TITOR-620830 format. One record per residue: residue in one letter; x, y, z of N, C-alpha, C, CB in turn. Coordinates in steps of 0.2 Angstrom, whole numbers, padded with zeros to 4 digits, always signed. Atoms other than C-alpha are relative to their C-alpha. Glycine has a CB too. Example, Ala and Ser with C-alpha at 12.3 -4.5 7.8 and 13.67 -1.06 7.14 Angstrom:
2
A+0004-0006+0000+0062-0022+0039+0004+0006+0000-0005+0000+0006;S-0004-0006-0001+0068-0005+0036-0004+0005+0003+0002+0002-0007;
# end
This chain:
277
X+0004+0004+0005+0047+0070+0100-0001-0007+0003+0002+0000-0007;X+0001+0007-0003+0039+0053+0105+0004-0005-0004-0007-0002+0000;X-0003+0006+0003+0047+0036+0101-0004-0002-0006+0002-0005+0004;X+0003+0001+0006+0042+0030+0084-0003-0008+0000+0004+0001-0006;X+0003+0006+0001+0030+0015+0080-0001-0001-0007-0006-0001+0004;X+0002+0002+0007+0029+0006+0063-0005-0006+0001+0006-0003-0004;X+0005+0005+0000+0013-0004+0062-0001-0003-0008-0007+0002+0003;X+0002+0003+0007+0009-0016+0047-0007-0001-0001+0004-0006-0001;X+0007+0001+0002-0008-0016+0038+0001-0005-0006-0004+0006-0001;X-0002+0004+0006-0005-0032+0028-0006-0002-0005+0002-0007+0003;X+0005+0002+0004-0022-0035+0020-0006+0004-0002-0003-0007+0002;X+0005-0004+0001-0036-0023+0022-0007-0004-0001+0001+0005-0006;X+0006+0003+0001-0054-0027+0017-0002-0001-0007-0005+0005+0003;X+0002+0000+0007-0055-0026-0002+0004-0004-0004-0001+0007-0002;X-0004+0004+0005-0040-0034-0010+0001-0007+0001+0007+0003+0001;X-0001+0007+0000-0037-0052-0014+0006-0002-0003-0006-0003-0002;X-0005+0003+0004-0025-0064-0022+0001+0003-0007+0000-0007+0001;X+0000-0002+0007-0030-0057-0039+0005+0007+0000-0007+0002-0002;X-0004-0006+0000-0021-0040-0034+0007-0002+0002-0003+0005+0005;X-0007+0002-0002-0006-0049-0025+0000-0007+0003+0003+0005+0005;X+0001+0007-0003-0003-0067-0022+0003-0001+0007+0004-0005-0005;X-0003+0001-0007+0006-0064-0006-0004+0003+0005+0007+0003+0001;X+0005-0003-0004-0009-0055+0002-0002-0005+0005-0006+0003-0003;X+0002+0005-0005-0012-0064+0019-0008+0000+0001+0004+0001+0006;X+0008+0000-0001-0031-0069+0020-0002-0005+0006-0003-0002-0006;X+0002+0004-0005-0031-0083+0033+0004+0001+0007+0001-0008-0002;X-0003-0001-0007-0026-0084+0052+0007-0002-0001-0004-0003+0005;X-0006+0002+0000-0011-0094+0048+0005+0005-0004+0001-0007-0003;X-0004-0004+0004-0005-0083+0034+0001+0007+0003-0004+0001-0007;X-0001-0007-0004-0008-0067+0045+0006-0001+0005-0006+0002+0003;X-0005+0001-0005+0003-0075+0058+0007-0001-0003-0001-0007+0004;X-0006+0001+0003+0017-0080+0046+0002+0007-0003-0001-0004-0006;X-0001-0007+0003+0016-0062+0038+0002+0004+0006-0006+0003-0004;X-0001-0004-0006+0016-0054+0055+0007-0001+0003-0005-0001+0006;X-0007+0002-0002+0032-0063+0060+0005+0003-0004+0001-0008+0001;X-0005-0003+0005+0041-0058+0044+0000+0007+0001-0002-0002-0007;X+0000-0007+0000+0036-0040+0046+0003+0002+0007-0007+0003+0000;X-0003-0002-0007+0041-0040+0065+0008-0001-0001-0002-0005+0005;X-0008+0000+0001+0059-0046+0059+0002+0005-0004+0001-0007-0004;X-0002-0006+0005+0059-0032+0046+0000+0006+0004-0005+0000-0006;X+0000-0006-0004+0055-0019+0060-0007+0002+0002+0003+0005-0004;X+0007-0002-0003+0036-0018+0063-0001-0002+0007-0005-0003-0005;X+0002+0002-0007+0030-0018+0081-0007-0001+0001+0003+0006+0004;X+0007+0001-0001+0012-0020+0078-0004-0002-0006-0004+0007+0003;X+0004+0002+0006-0002-0026+0066-0007+0003+0001+0000-0008-0001;X+0007-0002+0001-0018-0018+0060-0003-0006-0004-0001+0007-0003;X+0002+0007+0003-0028-0034+0056-0008+0000-0002+0001-0005+0005;X+0006+0001+0003-0043-0037+0045-0001-0008-0001-0002+0003-0007;X+0000+0007+0001-0050-0055+0044-0005-0001-0006-0003-0004+0007;X+0004+0002+0005-0059-0064+0030-0004-0006+0001+0004-0001-0007;X+0004+0006-0001-0073-0077+0028+0003-0005-0005-0007+0001-0002;X-0003+0006+0004-0070-0094+0019+0000+0002-0008-0005-0006+0001;X-0001-0002+0007-0073-0085+0002+0004+0006-0001-0007+0002-0002;X-0005-0006+0000-0060-0071+0006-0003+0007+0001+0003-0001-0007;X+0003-0006-0001-0073-0058+0010+0001+0003+0007-0007+0000-0002;X-0001-0003-0006-0071-0045+0023-0006-0002+0005+0000+0008-0001;X+0005+0002-0005-0080-0050+0039+0002+0003+0007+0000-0008+0001;X-0001-0002-0007-0082-0044+0057-0002-0006+0005-0004+0006+0002;X+0002+0006-0004-0084-0062+0064+0005+0000+0006+0001-0006-0005;X-0004+0000-0006-0077-0062+0082+0004-0006+0000-0005+0001+0006;X-0004+0006-0001-0072-0080+0081+0006+0000-0004-0004-0006-0001;X-0005+0000+0005-0061-0077+0066+0006+0005+0003-0002+0002-0007;X-0005-0005-0003-0053-0061+0075+0004-0004+0006-0004+0006+0002;X-0004+0003-0005-0049-0072+0090+0005-0005-0002-0006-0003+0005;X-0004+0005+0003-0042-0086+0080+0007+0004-0003-0003-0004-0005;X-0005-0003+0003-0031-0074+0070+0005+0004+0005-0002+0006-0005;X-0004-0003-0006-0025-0064+0086+0004-0005+0003-0005+0003+0005;X-0004+0005-0003-0020-0080+0094+0006-0003-0004-0005-0006+0002;X-0005+0002+0004-0011-0086+0079+0006+0005-0001-0003-0001-0007;X-0006-0006+0001-0001-0069+0077+0004+0000+0007-0004+0006-0001;X-0003+0000-0007+0003-0069+0096+0005-0006+0001-0005+0001+0006;X-0004+0006-0001+0010-0087+0095+0006+0001-0004-0004-0006-0003;X-0006-0001+0004+0022-0082+0081+0004+0006+0002-0002+0000-0007;X-0004-0006-0002+0027-0065+0087+0002+0001+0007-0004+0006-0003;X-0002-0001-0007+0028-0066+0106-0004+0006+0003+0007+0001+0000;X+0004-0004-0004+0021-0055+0119+0001+0008-0001+0002-0001+0007;X-0002-0007+0001+0029-0038+0114-0004+0003-0006+0007+0001-0001;X+0003-0002+0006+0020-0037+0097-0008+0002+0001+0000-0005-0006;X+0007-0002-0001+0003-0027+0097-0004-0002-0005+0001+0008+0002;X+0005+0002+0005-0012-0033+0089-0006+0005+0000-0002-0008+0001;X+0006-0004+0001-0026-0021+0083-0005-0003-0005+0003+0007-0002;X+0005+0002+0005-0042-0026+0075-0004+0006-0002-0005-0005+0004;X+0004-0005+0003-0054-0015+0065-0007-0001+0000+0003+0002-0007;X+0007+0001+0001-0072-0012+0065-0003+0003-0007-0004+0004+0005;X+0002-0003+0006-0072-0005+0047-0006-0004-0003+0006-0001-0005;X+0006+0003+0003-0089-0007+0039+0000-0002-0007-0005+0005+0002;X-0001+0001+0007-0084-0006+0021-0007-0001-0003+0004-0007-0002;X+0007+0000+0003-0103-0003+0017-0003-0006+0001+0001+0001-0007;X+0003+0006-0001-0107-0020+0024-0003-0001+0006+0005-0006-0002;X+0002+0001-0007-0109-0019+0042-0003+0006+0004+0006-0003+0004;X+0003-0005-0004-0120-0009+0054+0003+0002+0006-0008-0002+0001;X-0003-0002-0007-0116+0000+0070+0000-0005+0005-0002+0006+0002;X+0001+0005-0005-0123-0014+0081+0005-0006-0001-0007-0002+0000;X-0005+0006+0001-0112-0027+0072+0007+0002+0002-0001-0002-0007;X-0006-0002-0002-0097-0016+0075+0001+0000+0007+0001+0007-0003;X+0000+0000-0007-0101-0014+0093+0001-0007+0003-0006+0003+0003;X+0000+0007-0002-0104-0033+0095+0007-0003-0001-0005-0004-0004;X-0007+0003+0001-0087-0038+0088+0005+0003+0005+0003+0001-0007;X-0004-0003-0005-0078-0026+0100-0001-0003+0007+0000+0007+0000;X+0002+0003-0007-0087-0033+0115+0002-0007+0000-0007+0001+0001;X-0001+0007+0001-0085-0051+0109+0008-0002+0000-0003-0003-0006;X-0007+0001+0001-0066-0050+0105+0004+0003+0006+0003+0003-0006;X-0004-0004-0006-0061-0038+0119+0007+0001-0002-0001-0004+0007;X-0007+0000+0003-0045-0034+0109+0004+0005+0005+0000+0003-0007;X-0005-0005-0003-0030-0024+0116-0001+0006-0003+0007-0003+0001;X+0000-0006+0004-0032-0012+0102-0005+0000-0005+0007+0002-0002;X+0005+0000+0005-0046-0007+0090+0000+0007-0004-0007-0002+0002;X+0001-0006+0004-0048+0006+0076-0007+0001-0002+0004+0000-0006;X+0007-0001+0001-0065+0014+0074-0001+0006-0003-0004+0000+0007;X+0002-0007+0003-0072+0027+0062-0006+0002+0003-0001-0001-0008;X+0006-0003-0003-0084+0038+0071-0005+0001-0005+0002+0007+0004;X+0005-0001+0005-0093+0042+0055-0004-0006-0002+0003+0003-0006;X+0003+0007+0001-0097+0023+0053-0004-0002+0007+0005-0005-0002;X+0003+0002-0007-0101+0020+0072-0006+0004+0001+0005-0001+0005;X+0005-0005-0001-0111+0036+0073-0002+0003-0006+0002+0005+0006;X+0002-0003+0006-0119+0039+0057-0005+0006+0001-0003-0005-0005;X+0004-0005-0002-0132+0050+0065-0001+0001+0008-0007-0001-0003;X+0000-0001-0007-0137+0057+0082-0004-0006+0004-0004+0006+0002;X+0003+0005-0004-0148+0042+0086+0004-0006+0002-0005-0003-0005;X-0004+0005-0002-0133+0031+0088+0005+0002+0005+0004-0003-0006;X-0005-0003-0005-0124+0042+0100+0000-0004+0007-0001+0007+0001;X+0001+0004-0007-0131+0033+0116+0004-0007+0000-0007+0000+0002;X-0003+0006+0001-0126+0016+0110+0008+0000-0001-0003-0004-0006;X-0007-0001+0001-0109+0022+0104+0004+0002+0007+0002+0005-0005;X-0003-0003-0006-0106+0031+0121+0001-0006+0005-0005+0005+0003;X-0001+0006-0004-0109+0014+0130+0006-0004-0002-0007-0004-0001;X-0006+0004+0003-0096+0005+0119+0006+0004+0002+0000-0001-0007;X-0006-0003-0002-0083+0019+0122+0001+0000+0007-0001+0008-0003;X-0001+0000-0007-0086+0020+0140+0002-0007+0003-0006+0001+0004;X-0002+0006-0002-0085+0001+0142+0008-0002-0002-0004-0006-0004;X-0007+0000+0002-0069+0001+0131+0005+0003+0005+0001+0002-0007;X-0004-0004-0004-0062+0014+0142+0002-0003+0007-0003+0007+0001;X-0001+0004-0007-0065+0004+0158+0004-0006-0001-0007-0001+0003;X-0004+0006+0001-0057-0011+0150+0007+0001-0002-0004-0004-0005;X-0007-0002+0002-0042-0001+0145+0002-0002-0007+0005-0002+0005;X-0001+0001+0007-0044-0005+0127+0002+0006-0004-0007-0003-0004;X-0002-0006+0004-0034+0006+0115-0004+0001-0006+0008-0001-0002;X+0005-0001+0005-0047+0014+0104+0004+0006-0004-0006+0003+0003;X-0002-0005+0004-0040+0023+0089-0005+0002-0005+0006-0003-0004;X+0005-0003+0004-0051+0035+0079+0002+0001-0007-0003+0006+0003;X-0001-0001+0007-0051+0034+0060-0003+0007-0002-0002-0006-0004;X+0002-0007+0002-0052+0052+0053+0002+0000-0008+0003+0006+0004;X-0001+0000+0007-0054+0051+0034+0001+0007-0003-0006-0003-0004;X-0001-0007+0003-0055+0070+0031+0001+0005+0006-0006+0002-0004;X-0002-0005-0005-0049+0085+0041-0007+0003+0004+0004+0006-0002;X+0006-0003-0002-0067+0091+0043-0004-0005+0005-0005+0001-0005;X+0003+0005-0004-0072+0074+0052+0003+0001+0007+0002-0007-0002;X-0003-0001-0006-0060+0080+0066-0004+0004+0005+0007+0003-0001;X+0004-0004-0004-0072+0093+0072-0005-0004+0003-0003+0006-0005;X+0005+0005-0002-0085+0079+0074+0003-0004+0006-0003-0004-0005;X-0003+0004-0006-0073+0069+0085+0001+0005+0006+0007-0002-0003;X-0001-0004-0005-0069+0084+0095-0006+0002+0004+0003+0007-0002;X+0006-0001-0003-0087+0087+0098-0002-0006+0005-0006+0001-0005;X+0002+0006-0004-0090+0069+0104+0004+0000+0006+0001-0006-0004;X-0004+0000-0006-0075+0071+0116-0003+0005+0005+0007+0001-0002;X+0002-0005-0004-0081+0087+0123-0007-0001+0003-0001+0007-0004;X+0007+0002-0003-0099+0080+0126+0001-0006+0004-0005+0000-0005;X+0000+0006-0004-0092+0065+0135-0002-0006-0003-0003+0001+0006;X+0002+0007+0003-0098+0052+0122+0006-0004-0001-0003+0002-0007;X-0006+0003+0000-0080+0048+0120+0004+0002+0006+0005+0001-0007;X-0003-0002-0006-0072+0048+0137+0008+0000+0000-0002-0005+0006;X-0007+0000-0001-0054+0051+0143+0003+0007-0002+0003-0005-0004;X-0004-0006+0001-0041+0065+0142+0005-0001-0006+0004+0002+0006;X-0005+0001+0005-0029+0057+0129-0004-0004-0006+0006-0004+0003;X+0003+0003+0005-0034+0051+0112+0004-0001-0006-0006+0004-0003;X-0004+0002+0006-0027+0043+0096-0004+0000-0006+0003-0007+0001;X+0003-0001+0006-0031+0047+0078+0004-0003-0005-0002+0007-0001;X-0004+0002+0006-0026+0040+0061-0003+0003-0006+0000-0008-0001;X+0002-0003+0006-0027+0049+0045+0002-0004-0006+0003+0007-0001;X-0002+0003+0006-0028+0039+0029+0000+0004-0006-0006-0006-0002;X-0001-0005+0006-0021+0050+0015-0001-0004-0006+0008+0002+0001;X+0002+0002+0006-0027+0048-0002-0006-0004-0001+0006-0004-0003;X+0006+0004+0000-0043+0039+0003-0005+0002-0005-0003-0001+0007;X+0005-0003+0004-0054+0051-0007+0004+0003-0006-0004+0004+0004;X-0003-0003+0006-0041+0057-0020-0001-0004-0006+0008+0000+0002;X+0001+0003+0006-0041+0053-0038+0005-0006+0000+0002+0005-0006;X-0003+0006+0001-0036+0035-0041+0003-0002+0007+0006+0000-0005;X-0003+0001-0007-0032+0034-0022+0007+0001+0000-0002-0007+0002;X-0007-0002+0000-0015+0042-0024+0001+0005+0005+0002+0002-0007;X-0001-0004-0005-0009+0050-0008+0005+0005-0002+0002-0003+0006;X-0005-0005+0001+0002+0066-0007+0002+0002+0007-0003+0006-0005;X-0002-0002-0007+0012+0071+0008-0003+0007+0002+0008+0000+0000;X+0003-0006-0001+0005+0088+0006-0007+0000+0004-0001+0004-0006;X+0007+0001-0004-0012+0081+0013+0001+0000+0007-0003-0007-0003;X-0001+0000-0007-0004+0081+0030-0002+0006+0003+0007-0002+0001;X+0000-0006-0003-0005+0099+0032-0006+0002+0004+0001+0005-0005;X+0006-0001-0004-0023+0101+0037-0002-0004+0006-0006+0000-0005;X+0001+0004-0006-0023+0086+0048+0004+0002+0006+0002-0008-0002;X-0004-0002-0006-0008+0091+0058-0002+0006+0003+0008+0001-0003;X+0002-0006-0003-0015+0108+0060-0006-0001+0005-0003+0005-0006;X+0005+0002-0004-0030+0100+0068+0003-0003+0007-0005-0005-0003;X-0002+0004-0006-0020+0089+0081+0005+0005+0004+0004-0006-0002;X-0004-0004-0004-0009+0103+0086-0003+0006+0004+0006+0003-0004;X+0003-0006-0003-0013+0117+0099+0003+0006-0002+0000-0001+0008;X-0002-0006+0003-0010+0135+0097+0008+0001+0001-0003+0006+0004;X-0007-0001-0001+0008+0133+0104+0004-0005-0004+0001-0002+0007;X-0004+0005+0005+0012+0119+0091+0001-0007+0003+0006+0003-0002;X+0000+0007-0003+0011+0104+0103-0006-0004-0002+0001+0001+0008;X+0005+0004+0002+0002+0089+0098-0005-0002+0006+0003-0007-0002;X+0005+0001-0005-0015+0087+0107-0002-0008+0000-0006+0004-0001;X+0002+0007+0001-0017+0069+0101+0006-0004-0002-0006-0001-0005;X-0005+0004+0003-0006+0054+0097-0003-0001-0007+0000-0007+0004;X+0003+0000+0007-0008+0053+0078+0005-0005-0004+0000+0007-0003;X-0003+0004+0005-0004+0041+0064-0002+0001-0007-0002-0008+0002;X+0002-0001+0007-0004+0040+0046+0001-0006-0004+0005+0006-0004;X-0001+0006+0005-0007+0027+0032-0002+0004-0006-0005-0006+0001;X+0000-0004+0006-0006+0032+0014-0001-0004-0006+0006+0005-0001;X+0001+0004+0006-0013+0025-0002+0005+0002-0006-0007+0001-0003;X-0004-0001+0006-0003+0023-0018+0007+0000+0000-0003+0005-0003;X-0007+0000+0001+0014+0026-0024+0004+0005+0004+0002+0003-0007;X-0004-0005-0004+0018+0040-0012-0001-0002+0008-0003+0007+0000;X+0000+0002-0006+0015+0029+0003+0006+0001+0005-0002-0008+0000;X-0006+0000-0004+0033+0028+0009+0001+0008+0001+0006-0003-0004;X-0002-0007-0001+0036+0047+0006-0005+0003+0005-0001+0004-0007;X+0005-0002-0005+0020+0051+0016+0001-0002+0007-0007-0002-0002;X-0002+0002-0006+0025+0041+0030+0006+0003+0003+0000-0008+0000;X-0006-0003-0002+0042+0048+0031-0001+0007+0002+0006+0000-0006;X+0002-0006-0002+0034+0065+0031-0003+0000+0007-0004+0004-0005;X+0003+0000-0006+0023+0060+0045+0005-0001+0006-0005-0006+0000;X-0005+0001-0005+0037+0053+0055+0005+0006+0002+0005-0006-0002;X-0004-0006-0001+0047+0069+0053-0003+0005+0004+0003+0002-0006;X+0004-0004-0003+0033+0078+0060-0003-0002+0007-0006+0002-0004;X+0002+0003-0007+0030+0067+0076-0005-0005+0000-0002+0006+0004;X+0005+0005+0001+0017+0055+0069+0003-0007+0000-0004+0001-0006;X-0001+0007+0000+0017+0036+0069-0002-0003-0007-0003-0004+0006;X+0001+0003+0007+0017+0025+0053-0003-0007+0000+0007-0001-0003;X+0003+0006+0001+0006+0012+0047+0001-0002-0008-0008+0000+0002;X-0002+0002+0007+0012+0003+0031-0003-0007-0002+0007+0001-0001;X+0001+0007+0003+0007-0012+0020-0005-0001-0006-0003-0004+0006;X+0004+0001+0007-0003-0020+0006-0007+0003+0001+0000-0007-0001;X+0006-0003+0000-0019-0013+0013+0000+0006-0004-0002+0001+0007;X+0000-0007+0003-0014+0004+0006+0004+0000-0007+0003+0005+0004;X-0004+0000+0006+0000+0000-0007+0004-0006-0001+0004+0007+0000;X-0004+0005+0002+0010-0013-0016+0007+0003-0002-0002-0005-0005;X-0006-0003+0003+0024-0001-0021+0005+0003+0005-0002+0006-0004;X-0006-0003-0004+0041+0003-0013+0001+0007-0002+0006-0004-0001;X-0001-0007+0001+0048+0020-0013+0003+0002-0007+0005+0003+0005;X-0003-0001+0007+0057+0018-0030-0005-0002-0005+0006-0005-0001;X+0005+0002+0005+0041+0012-0038-0001-0007-0002+0001+0004-0006;X+0000+0007+0002+0045-0006-0039-0005-0003+0004+0007-0003+0002;X+0006+0003-0003+0031-0018-0034+0004-0005+0005-0004-0005-0005;X-0003+0004-0005+0035-0026-0017-0002-0007+0000-0002+0003+0007;X+0002+0007+0000+0035-0045-0015-0004-0002+0006+0006-0004-0001;X+0003+0002-0007+0029-0045+0003-0001+0006+0004+0004-0005+0003;X+0001-0005-0005+0023-0034+0017+0006+0001+0004-0006-0002+0005;X-0007-0001-0003+0040-0037+0025+0004+0004-0004+0003-0007+0002;X-0004-0004+0005+0048-0029+0010-0002+0007+0001-0001-0002-0007;X+0002-0007+0000+0037-0014+0012+0002+0003+0007-0008+0000+0000;X-0003-0002-0007+0042-0013+0031+0007+0002-0001-0001-0005+0005;X-0007-0001+0001+0060-0014+0026+0002+0006-0004+0004-0006-0003;X-0001-0006+0004+0058-0001+0013-0001+0007+0004-0005+0000-0006;X+0001-0006-0004+0051+0011+0025+0005+0001+0005-0007-0001+0004;X-0005-0001-0005+0064+0008+0038+0006+0003-0003+0002-0007+0003;X-0005-0003+0004+0077+0012+0025-0001+0007-0001+0002-0004-0007;X+0002-0007+0001+0068+0028+0021+0000+0004+0006-0006+0001-0004;X+0000-0004-0006+0067+0033+0039+0007+0001+0003-0004-0004+0005;X-0007+0000-0003+0086+0031+0042+0003+0007+0002+0005-0003-0005;X-0003-0007-0003+0089+0050+0044-0004+0003+0005+0000+0004-0006;X+0004-0003-0006+0075+0052+0057+0002-0003+0006-0008-0001-0002;X-0003+0003-0006+0082+0050+0074-0006-0001+0005+0005+0004+0003;X+0005+0002-0005+0067+0042+0084+0001-0007+0002-0007+0002-0003;X-0001+0007-0002+0070+0027+0094-0007-0004-0001+0002+0000+0007;X+0006+0004+0000+0058+0012+0093-0004+0000+0006+0002-0007-0001;X+0004+0000-0005+0043+0013+0104+0000-0007+0004-0007+0002-0002;X+0002+0006-0003+0040+0000+0118-0007-0002+0000+0002+0001+0008;X+0007+0002+0001+0025-0010+0119-0005+0004+0004-0001-0007+0003;X+0005-0004-0004+0017+0001+0133-0001+0007-0004+0003+0001+0007;X+0001-0006+0004+0021+0016+0122-0004+0000-0006+0007+0003-0002;X+0004+0001+0006+0013+0009+0107-0007+0000+0002+0002-0007-0003;X+0007+0000-0002-0003+0005+0116-0003+0007+0002-0001-0005+0006;X+0002-0007-0002-0003+0022+0124-0001+0005-0007+0005+0003+0004;X+0001-0004+0006-0001+0030+0106-0006-0003-0004+0006-0001-0004;X+0006+0002+0003-0015+0019+0100-0007+0002+0004+0000-0008-0001;X+0006-0002-0003-0027+0026+0113-0001-0003+0007-0005+0000-0004;X+0001+0003-0007-0025+0015+0129+0000+0005+0005+0005-0005+0002;X+0000-0005-0005-0031+0025+0144+0006-0001+0005-0007-0001+0004;X-0005+0000-0005-0018+0030+0157-0002-0004+0006+0003+0007+0002;
# end
């Protein structure tokens, strides 16, 4: 079983200080939060940025500023991943533009957002090929097990190049009240494993609601990697409301104490996030 990575997702696209006063919304707040989470055991960050009014944005200059701030506080080993999440606000051409402008070391992309129909396949293929040549780690967001078949089709037709790929499954995204259940892992894990039971993809899990920690422990036990933080839940394993993202990381680390998987190195993290060999 591969070494384990814990990534923090500290803010997401929708929540604000009304939901939690410690949610980091600025570049400096993200940097401070990232350093605290690193000290608690996180090795990477999944980062959203906000505009001056606290709204989700794909502004490249804000991503660059936040990335620089995080790297300044965490040092060279910490991995920074940006996202192209559209949140119903941004079109595929805007998602493509931000990846090209930022040229991040890692990015998460939902194929259903980037390729809403066949007309976008050619432009998406250009982005995926460019990212592959730049050795950018591209992680594919798969919201439902049925979307995995679309991803496989894109890979088989060469629209997404390469032999190794990374996916993340957001559990509870479409469940009632966005409450995840570790049992949701079953159809996803069935998709990533071949007929012999070996993983065909590097895979990750994030999970909404009160079962976030339990879902991530289940994923880690099955060979997946963990993404945790206020983007998905404010609640610790015991149901108490966490005061910070660092507390959520510490809570997960404690829950993972019985799972014997060493910490991933930086190179292993980037590989697990989809960096080409």
